[in-house]
C-alpha positions as CSV (number, residue, x, y, z in Angstrom):
1,X,-39.5,55.1,62.9
2,X,-38.4,55.9,66.4
3,X,-35.5,57.9,64.5
4,X,-38.1,60.3,63.0
5,X,-39.8,60.6,65.9
6,X,-36.5,61.7,68.0
7,X,-35.5,63.9,64.8
8,X,-38.7,65.6,65.0
9,X,-38.5,66.1,69.2
10,X,-34.6,67.3,69.1
11,X,-35.0,70.5,66.6
12,X,-35.0,73.7,68.2
13,X,-37.8,75.7,68.9
14,X,-37.8,78.2,65.7
15,X,-37.0,75.3,63.7
16,X,-40.0,73.5,65.0
17,X,-42.2,76.7,64.7
18,X,-41.6,77.2,61.1
19,X,-42.0,73.5,60.0
20,X,-45.3,74.0,61.6
21,X,-46.1,76.8,59.8
22,X,-45.4,75.8,56.7
23,X,-45.2,72.0,56.8
24,X,-47.5,71.1,59.9
25,X,-50.2,68.5,58.9
26,X,-47.9,66.7,56.8
27,X,-44.9,66.4,58.8
28,X,-47.4,66.0,62.0
29,X,-49.6,64.0,60.6
30,X,-46.7,61.4,59.7
31,X,-45.4,62.1,63.4
32,X,-48.6,60.7,64.5
33,X,-48.8,57.7,62.4
34,X,-45.3,57.3,63.5
35,X,-46.4,57.4,67.4
36,X,-48.9,54.5,66.9
37,X,-52.0,57.1,66.2
38,X,-52.8,56.0,62.7
39,X,-56.3,57.2,61.9
40,X,-55.4,60.4,63.5
41,X,-52.5,61.0,61.6
42,X,-54.7,60.1,58.5
43,X,-57.2,62.8,58.9
44,X,-54.5,65.1,60.3
45,X,-52.9,65.0,56.5
46,X,-56.1,64.3,54.3
47,X,-59.5,65.9,55.9
48,X,-59.1,67.9,59.2
49,X,-55.2,69.5,58.2
50,X,-56.5,73.3,58.6
51,X,-57.5,72.6,62.1
52,X,-54.2,70.4,63.0
53,X,-52.5,73.2,61.6
54,X,-53.7,75.7,64.0
55,X,-53.1,73.2,66.9
56,X,-49.8,72.2,65.8
57,X,-48.7,76.1,65.4
58,X,-50.3,77.1,68.6
59,X,-48.7,74.6,70.4
60,X,-45.4,75.5,69.5
61,X,-45.9,78.9,69.7
62,X,-47.1,78.9,73.2
63,X,-45.3,75.8,74.9
64,X,-41.9,76.3,72.8
65,X,-42.0,72.5,71.8
66,X,-44.7,70.5,70.1
67,X,-47.5,69.4,72.3
68,X,-49.1,66.5,70.7
69,X,-52.4,67.1,71.8
70,X,-54.3,64.5,70.4
């Protein structure tokens, strides 16, 4: 799992933006699970996907890097 975390953290800004736009809830939900936030990751994937999609997209746009707010 640490390789997955390093891979996501090492992506260029524009790629992170595209990933957040097209695959945000799924990919970043898995990222949250890999970081140890299992319940939050599952909520992100299955229930609160639109909310987390907006949070992840805005965090990449504003900070030019993903900020894992929660």
